[in-house]
C-alpha positions as CSV (number, residue, x, y, z in Angstrom):
1,M,69.0,-60.5,-8.4
2,A,69.5,-57.8,-5.8
3,R,66.4,-55.6,-4.8
4,A,67.6,-53.3,-2.1
5,S,70.6,-52.7,0.1
6,A,70.4,-51.0,3.4
7,R,72.0,-50.4,7.0
8,G,74.2,-53.8,6.5
9,S,71.6,-56.0,5.0
10,E,70.8,-57.1,1.6
11,F,67.6,-58.3,0.1
12,Y,67.4,-60.8,-2.8
13,E,64.6,-62.8,-5.0
14,I,64.8,-66.1,-5.4
15,D,62.6,-68.8,-6.8
16,S,61.1,-69.9,-3.5
17,G,60.7,-66.3,-2.0
18,T,63.2,-63.7,-0.6
19,V,66.5,-64.0,0.8
20,Q,67.8,-61.3,3.5
21,I,71.5,-61.4,4.2
22,R,72.5,-59.3,7.1
23,W,76.1,-58.7,7.2
24,E,78.3,-57.9,10.5
25,G,81.9,-57.7,9.1
26,P,82.6,-60.4,7.5
27,V,79.8,-62.5,9.1
28,A,76.5,-63.0,6.8
29,T,73.6,-64.2,8.2
30,V,71.1,-65.5,5.5
31,F,67.1,-65.6,6.3
32,I,65.1,-67.3,3.7
33,D,61.3,-65.8,4.0
34,G,62.6,-64.7,7.5
35,V,63.7,-67.6,8.7
36,E,67.5,-67.6,9.9
37,S,68.8,-70.4,7.5
38,S,72.6,-70.0,7.5
39,C,75.6,-67.9,9.0
40,V,78.7,-67.6,7.1
41,N,82.0,-66.0,8.0
42,T,83.5,-65.1,4.9
43,A,86.8,-64.4,6.8
44,D,87.0,-67.8,8.4
45,P,84.6,-70.1,6.9
46,S,85.6,-72.7,9.2
47,D,83.8,-70.6,12.2
48,L,80.2,-72.1,12.7
49,E,77.7,-70.2,14.6
50,F,74.8,-72.6,14.5
51,E,75.3,-74.9,17.3
52,Y,73.7,-78.0,15.5
53,M,76.6,-77.7,12.9
54,Q,79.1,-77.6,15.7
55,H,77.6,-81.2,16.7
56,A,77.4,-82.1,13.2
57,T,81.2,-81.6,12.5
58,C,82.1,-83.0,16.2
59,A,80.1,-86.4,14.9
60,L,82.1,-86.4,11.6
61,D,85.8,-85.5,13.4
62,A,84.9,-88.2,16.2
63,L,84.8,-91.2,13.1
64,Y,87.1,-89.7,10.7
65,H,90.5,-88.1,11.0
66,S,91.0,-84.6,8.9
67,Q,93.0,-86.1,6.0
68,E,90.8,-89.1,5.3
69,K,89.7,-89.2,1.8
70,I,85.6,-89.3,2.2
71,R,82.6,-88.1,0.5
72,A,79.7,-86.4,1.5
73,L,76.2,-85.5,0.6
74,H,74.2,-82.5,1.8
75,L,70.5,-82.8,1.3
76,G,69.6,-78.7,1.8
77,G,72.2,-76.2,1.1
78,A,71.0,-72.8,1.7
79,G,73.9,-70.5,2.4
80,C,76.2,-73.7,2.3
81,A,77.7,-72.8,5.6
82,L,78.2,-76.1,6.7
83,P,79.8,-77.5,3.4
84,A,81.8,-74.4,3.3
85,A,83.3,-75.2,6.9
86,W,84.2,-78.9,6.1
87,A,85.9,-77.8,2.9
88,A,87.9,-75.6,5.0
89,Q,89.1,-78.3,7.6
90,R,89.3,-81.3,5.3
91,P,91.4,-81.2,2.2
92,F,90.5,-84.3,0.6
93,L,86.6,-84.2,1.1
94,Q,84.2,-84.4,-1.8
95,Q,81.1,-82.6,-1.0
96,T,77.5,-82.6,-3.1
97,V,74.8,-80.0,-1.9
98,V,71.5,-80.8,-3.0
99,E,69.6,-77.5,-3.2
100,I,66.1,-77.4,-4.5
101,D,66.1,-73.9,-5.4
102,A,67.7,-73.0,-8.6
103,A,68.2,-69.4,-8.2
104,L,69.4,-69.8,-4.3
105,A,72.3,-72.5,-5.8
106,T,73.4,-70.2,-8.4
107,A,73.3,-67.0,-6.1
108,V,75.1,-68.7,-3.2
109,R,78.5,-68.9,-5.2
110,T,78.0,-65.1,-6.2
111,W,77.6,-64.3,-2.6
112,F,80.4,-66.5,-0.9
113,E,83.7,-67.4,-2.3
114,L,82.9,-71.5,-2.2
115,P,85.5,-74.2,-3.3
116,K,84.6,-75.1,-7.1
117,A,83.5,-78.8,-8.0
118,P,84.5,-81.5,-7.3
119,K,85.6,-80.5,-3.8
120,L,82.1,-78.6,-3.6
121,S,79.4,-79.1,-6.3
122,I,76.1,-77.9,-5.9
123,R,73.2,-80.0,-7.7
124,V,69.7,-78.4,-8.1
125,G,67.1,-81.0,-7.3
126,E,64.5,-82.2,-4.8
127,G,66.6,-84.0,-1.9
128,R,64.7,-87.2,-1.7
129,Q,64.5,-87.8,-5.1
130,I,68.4,-87.4,-6.1
131,L,69.0,-89.8,-2.7
132,N,66.7,-92.4,-4.4
133,T,68.9,-92.4,-7.6
134,V,72.3,-92.2,-6.1
135,K,74.4,-95.7,-6.6
136,P,74.7,-97.8,-3.2
137,A,77.7,-97.2,-0.9
138,S,78.4,-93.7,-2.9
139,F,78.9,-91.5,0.3
140,D,80.7,-91.8,3.7
141,V,78.7,-88.9,5.4
142,I,74.9,-87.8,4.3
143,V,73.6,-84.6,6.1
144,R,69.9,-83.8,5.9
145,D,69.4,-80.1,6.4
146,A,66.1,-79.6,4.7
147,F,63.4,-77.2,6.1
148,V,60.3,-75.9,4.5
149,K,58.7,-72.7,6.6
150,E,60.7,-74.3,9.4
151,E,59.8,-77.7,9.4
152,V,61.3,-81.0,7.9
153,P,59.9,-82.2,4.4
154,S,57.4,-85.0,5.5
155,H,58.7,-87.3,2.9
156,M,62.4,-86.9,4.7
157,Q,61.2,-87.9,7.8
158,T,60.1,-91.7,6.9
159,R,61.4,-95.2,7.2
160,G,61.7,-95.0,3.3
161,F,63.9,-92.2,3.7
162,A,66.3,-93.3,6.3
163,Q,66.5,-96.8,4.3
164,A,67.5,-94.8,1.0
165,A,70.1,-93.1,3.0
166,L,71.3,-96.5,4.4
167,R,71.6,-97.9,0.9
168,A,73.5,-94.3,-0.3
169,L,75.7,-94.8,2.5
170,K,79.2,-96.8,2.7
171,P,79.8,-99.4,5.4
172,G,80.0,-97.6,8.5
173,G,78.8,-94.5,7.0
174,L,76.8,-91.5,8.7
175,L,73.4,-90.1,8.2
176,L,73.7,-86.6,10.3
177,A,70.3,-85.4,10.3
178,N,69.0,-82.0,12.0
179,C,65.6,-82.1,13.6
180,A,63.5,-79.2,15.0
181,H,62.0,-79.8,18.1
182,G,60.1,-77.9,20.9
183,G,58.1,-74.8,20.7
184,G,55.1,-76.7,19.4
185,R,57.2,-79.1,17.1
186,D,57.8,-82.7,17.7
187,A,60.7,-84.8,16.1
188,K,60.5,-88.0,17.8
189,R,58.3,-89.8,14.9
190,D,61.3,-88.3,12.5
191,I,63.7,-89.6,14.9
192,A,62.1,-93.0,15.4
193,S,62.0,-93.5,11.7
194,I,65.8,-93.6,11.4
195,A,66.1,-95.4,14.9
196,D,63.9,-98.2,13.2
197,V,66.5,-98.7,10.0
198,F,69.9,-97.9,11.6
199,P,72.0,-100.3,13.7
200,E,72.9,-97.4,16.1
201,V,71.1,-93.8,16.6
202,L,72.4,-91.2,19.0
203,S,71.7,-87.3,19.1
204,V,72.8,-84.3,20.8
205,Q,70.1,-82.2,22.3
206,D,69.7,-79.2,24.7
207,P,67.9,-80.8,27.6
208,K,65.2,-78.2,27.6
209,V,65.0,-78.6,23.9
210,G,64.5,-82.4,24.5
211,K,61.8,-81.6,26.8
212,S,60.2,-79.2,24.9
213,Q,60.7,-76.5,27.0
214,R,61.9,-74.4,23.9
215,R,62.5,-74.6,20.6
216,G,65.8,-75.7,19.0
217,N,67.5,-78.4,16.9
218,I,68.2,-82.0,17.8
219,M,71.2,-83.3,16.0
220,V,70.6,-86.9,15.0
221,I,73.5,-89.5,14.5
222,A,73.1,-92.4,12.7
223,S,75.5,-95.1,12.1
224,A,75.5,-97.7,9.6
225,A,77.9,-99.7,11.4
226,P,76.9,-102.4,14.1
227,L,75.9,-101.3,17.3
228,G,78.5,-100.0,19.7
229,S,81.0,-99.3,16.7
230,Y,80.7,-95.6,16.6
231,P,83.4,-93.9,19.0
232,L,81.0,-92.2,21.5
233,H,83.6,-91.3,23.9
234,Q,85.5,-89.4,21.1
235,L,82.3,-87.8,20.3
236,D,81.8,-86.3,23.8
237,R,85.2,-85.4,24.0
238,L,85.0,-83.0,21.0
239,L,81.5,-82.0,22.4
240,R,83.2,-80.9,25.9
241,T,85.4,-78.1,23.9
242,L,82.6,-76.5,22.0
243,P,81.8,-72.8,23.2
244,L,78.6,-74.0,24.5
245,P,79.6,-77.9,25.8
246,A,77.4,-80.5,24.8
247,R,76.7,-84.1,25.8
248,A,75.7,-86.9,23.5
249,M,72.6,-89.1,24.1
250,D,73.4,-92.9,23.8
251,A,71.3,-95.1,21.8
252,A,69.6,-96.6,25.0
253,A,69.1,-93.2,26.4
254,L,67.6,-91.7,23.3
255,N,65.2,-95.1,22.9
256,K,64.1,-94.3,26.3
257,W,63.3,-90.6,25.0
258,L,61.7,-91.9,21.9
259,A,59.1,-94.4,24.1
260,G,56.0,-94.6,22.4
261,A,56.9,-92.9,19.2
262,L,56.0,-94.9,15.9
263,P,58.2,-94.4,13.0
264,L,56.6,-92.9,9.8
265,D,56.0,-94.3,6.7
266,D,56.0,-93.3,2.9
267,P,52.2,-93.0,1.8
268,E,52.7,-96.0,-0.8
269,E,54.4,-97.9,2.0
270,S,51.4,-97.1,4.5
271,A,49.0,-98.3,1.9
272,H,50.1,-102.1,1.5
273,E,50.3,-102.3,5.5
């Protein structure tokens, strides 16, 4: 599968294009068709480079203690940086990663020493399709981190997607959605779709990203529990301990930020309106 290797970089062909792995000591940064997609510290998988993954981890840790037996579904895998980190941090966590690219799904186990199933299973398929088939109340956490050419697939930004995620979550579970915003990208309708379905939706976002002054990631935290049940105070405490401290935007502030943004529907839903 290897195509070339020079100056700490390795190139591979996968089903959807080309992967470059840029090594700096034990740290591997994964680029898919030139887009930075994962960063894995092979010496310490619990060390997360991407801020949105740190925010997602804080959201998880605020609700579930590290020894709790929980199940997580990741829609989008790439280099499996976040699943690898959570596996290192949580001994009783079972994770399923859905990756659409079969060659990439196979290769990441060669590139990185990932835990075996059932601790970390990688399933080849399209995320929304697989989400639609899982049994109700199957997972405690669902992570949406799927991108095509730096964009979240449109069918994963709709109320239909949010409804499928809510159905698949156990009572009180979490949907953690990575949204691209700023730099010509607008995540408001994507987030509005989630907020229209879930009882409580929070976010973690850099103020400049939220104001579209620069491009970045917004981490959405959607709770399947009744409004006000998610431990926002604990989340804020954990976010303040990060190398770059962050603050959560509560439901009221997020709704104000979303003002005027209309939820998105699946095409078949729109046709019946």
